C-alpha positions in Angstrom: -193.8 96.4 -90.3 -194.9 97.9 -86.5 -192.8 95.0 -84.9 -189.9 96.0 -86.8 -190.2 99.3 -86.1 -190.6 98.8 -82.5 -187.7 96.4 -82.4 -185.2 99.1 -83.2 -185.3 100.2 -79.4 -186.9 103.6 -80.5 -186.2 104.7 -77.0 -182.7 104.6 -77.6 -182.7 107.3 -80.3 -184.3 109.9 -77.9 -182.5 112.7 -76.9 -184.8 114.1 -74.2 -186.5 112.3 -71.6 -190.1 111.8 -72.5 -191.1 112.7 -69.0 -189.5 116.0 -68.0 -187.9 116.9 -71.3 -184.4 116.8 -70.0 -181.3 114.7 -71.2 -182.6 111.3 -72.1 -181.5 108.5 -70.1 -180.6 104.9 -70.8 -184.2 104.0 -72.2 -185.6 107.3 -73.2 -186.4 108.2 -69.5 -183.6 110.1 -67.4 -182.2 108.5 -64.2 -184.1 111.3 -62.1 -187.5 110.1 -63.5 -186.8 106.4 -63.7 -186.0 106.5 -59.9 -189.5 108.2 -59.2 -191.3 105.4 -61.2 -194.2 103.5 -59.0 -192.1 100.4 -58.5 -194.4 97.6 -57.0 -192.2 96.6 -54.0 -194.9 94.8 -52.2 -198.1 93.0 -54.0 -200.1 89.6 -53.4 -197.8 86.7 -54.3 -200.3 85.8 -56.7 -202.3 88.4 -58.3 -199.9 91.1 -57.6 -202.4 93.3 -56.0 -200.5 96.2 -54.2 -200.7 95.6 -50.4 -199.1 97.6 -47.5 -197.8 94.3 -45.9 -194.7 92.5 -45.9 -193.6 90.6 -49.1 -195.2 87.2 -50.0 -198.5 88.4 -48.3 -202.0 87.1 -50.0 -204.7 89.3 -50.7 -208.0 88.5 -49.5 -209.3 87.9 -53.1 -206.7 85.1 -53.5 -207.0 83.5 -50.0 -211.1 83.1 -50.9 -210.6 82.3 -54.7 -206.8 80.8 -55.6 -206.4 82.1 -59.3 -205.6 79.1 -62.0 -202.4 81.3 -62.8 -199.4 80.6 -60.6 -198.2 84.1 -60.2 -198.4 87.7 -61.8 -195.3 89.9 -62.0 -195.7 93.6 -62.2 -193.0 96.1 -62.9 -195.2 98.9 -61.4 -198.2 100.4 -60.1 -200.7 101.6 -62.3 -200.0 105.3 -61.4 -198.6 108.8 -62.6 -196.5 108.7 -64.7 -196.3 105.1 -65.7 -200.3 105.5 -66.4 -199.6 108.4 -68.4 -197.1 106.6 -70.7 -198.8 103.5 -71.1 -202.0 105.2 -72.2 -200.0 107.3 -74.8 -198.3 103.4 -76.1 -201.7 101.7 -76.4 -204.3 104.6 -77.4 -202.1 107.3 -79.4 -199.7 105.1 -81.2 -196.7 106.1 -79.0 -194.2 103.1 -79.9 -191.4 105.1 -78.2 -192.8 104.8 -74.8 -194.0 101.4 -75.3 -190.3 100.5 -75.9 -189.1 102.5 -72.9 -191.5 100.8 -70.9 -191.0 97.2 -72.1 -186.9 97.6 -71.9 -187.3 99.3 -68.2 -189.7 96.4 -67.1 -187.4 93.9 -68.5 -184.7 94.9 -66.1 -187.2 95.2 -63.4 -188.7 91.8 -63.6 -185.9 89.6 -64.3 -184.9 87.1 -63.5 -188.5 85.6 -62.7 -188.5 83.1 -60.0 -189.1 80.3 -62.5 -188.3 80.9 -66.2 -191.3 80.0 -68.5 -190.5 78.1 -71.4 -192.0 80.6 -73.8 -193.7 83.8 -73.7 -197.2 84.7 -75.5 -199.1 87.9 -75.4 -202.6 88.3 -74.5 -204.8 88.4 -78.3 -206.9 91.1 -79.5 -209.7 90.3 -81.3 -209.3 91.2 -85.2 -211.9 93.9 -85.1 -210.0 95.7 -82.4 -206.7 95.0 -83.7 -207.8 96.3 -87.1 -209.0 99.7 -85.4 -205.8 100.1 -83.4 -203.3 98.8 -86.0 -201.4 96.7 -83.3 -201.7 94.5 -80.2 -199.8 96.3 -77.5 -199.3 92.8 -75.7 -197.6 91.3 -78.7 -194.8 94.2 -78.6 -194.3 93.9 -75.0 -194.1 90.4 -75.3 -191.5 90.5 -78.5 -189.3 93.0 -76.2 -189.4 91.0 -73.1 -188.5 87.6 -75.1 -185.7 89.3 -76.8 -184.3 90.7 -73.6 -184.6 87.5 -71.5 -183.4 85.1 -74.6 -186.9 83.3 -74.1 -189.2 82.2 -77.1 -192.3 84.2 -77.9 -195.0 82.7 -79.6 -197.2 85.5 -80.8 -200.4 83.7 -82.2 -200.6 80.5 -79.6 -203.7 82.3 -78.3 -206.9 83.4 -80.3 -209.6 85.9 -79.4 -212.5 84.5 -81.2 -215.3 86.6 -80.0 -215.5 90.3 -79.7 -216.2 91.2 -76.0 -217.6 94.2 -74.6 -215.1 96.6 -73.0 -213.9 95.4 -69.8 -212.9 98.7 -67.9 -216.5 99.3 -66.1 -217.1 95.8 -65.3 -216.7 94.0 -62.1 -214.1 90.8 -61.8 -217.3 88.3 -61.9 -218.8 90.4 -65.2 -215.4 90.2 -66.6 -215.0 86.5 -66.2 -218.7 86.0 -67.7 -217.8 88.7 -70.7 -214.5 86.7 -71.4 -216.2 83.0 -71.4 -215.0 80.8 -74.1 -213.7 83.7 -76.0 -210.1 82.6 -76.1 -208.8 79.4 -77.9 -205.5 77.7 -78.0 -204.1 77.0 -81.1 -201.7 73.9 -80.3 -201.2 71.6 -77.4 -198.8 72.6 -75.2 -198.3 69.8 -73.0 -196.0 70.2 -70.0 -195.0 73.6 -71.0 -194.5 76.7 -68.4 -196.5 79.5 -70.3 -195.7 83.2 -69.6 -198.5 85.5 -70.5 -197.8 88.7 -71.4 -200.3 92.0 -71.1 -199.8 95.6 -70.3 -202.2 96.3 -67.2 -203.8 93.8 -64.8 -206.8 95.4 -63.5 -209.2 92.5 -61.7 -207.0 89.5 -63.4 -210.3 88.2 -65.2 -208.7 87.8 -68.5 -205.5 86.5 -67.4 -207.7 83.6 -65.6 -209.8 83.1 -68.3 -206.6 82.7 -70.9 -204.8 80.6 -68.1 -207.9 78.1 -67.9 -207.4 77.5 -71.7 -203.9 77.4 -71.4 -204.1 74.6 -68.7 -206.9 72.7 -70.8 -204.6 72.5 -73.6 -202.1 70.7 -71.6 -199.7 73.4 -70.0 -197.9 72.5 -66.8 -198.4 76.0 -65.5 -199.1 79.6 -66.3 -197.4 82.7 -65.3 -198.0 86.3 -66.1 -195.8 89.4 -66.9 -197.2 93.0 -66.8 -196.0 96.4 -67.0 -198.5 97.6 -64.1 -201.1 96.6 -61.5 -204.0 98.7 -60.7 -204.5 99.2 -57.1 
């Protein structure tokens, strides 16, 4: 029910910009506000960490510990007003905000350097899903797949254990927290998988799921997210 509602492009029906209250733009946000969104123009070529250097630079963390995934593509930095919209979408059931962000991100991130064979979202444990009522990553993946004409497999990954909240943990603590908490439901021999999530902080969740996908036969894994934290 949620997916059907989200897929009707809620933002298209808005008459007022959800940020400034002026006349709505193409995706529920006026052109002036869209132009002020914190686009991630320069980030690490692997993990998308915002950098001051030129494009295709590599952050110190990825030099020391190259990630299992090939690349993270992020539309924006996790800064105002993107962080505000994502929080509304993720925690307050504002599906119109999620729809706007997904459509804008689809345009911002296309075309990728290497198009994946299919997209799949980072899963929620069933307890978290029951509490929230939806998985925001599933909604984003569905929207990106529709815009890009790429197949989406919503249940390829499964979260088997209910892990502690990640927000206050370091990267190493997150990796330990996520160890063996994801499984892949089928073999994916030779496939290029595109993981989808809302925000990347340390990359630990993407690292953990990538390792499982590679173990299940994936050729490589890339990721697409709305925003990257500093």
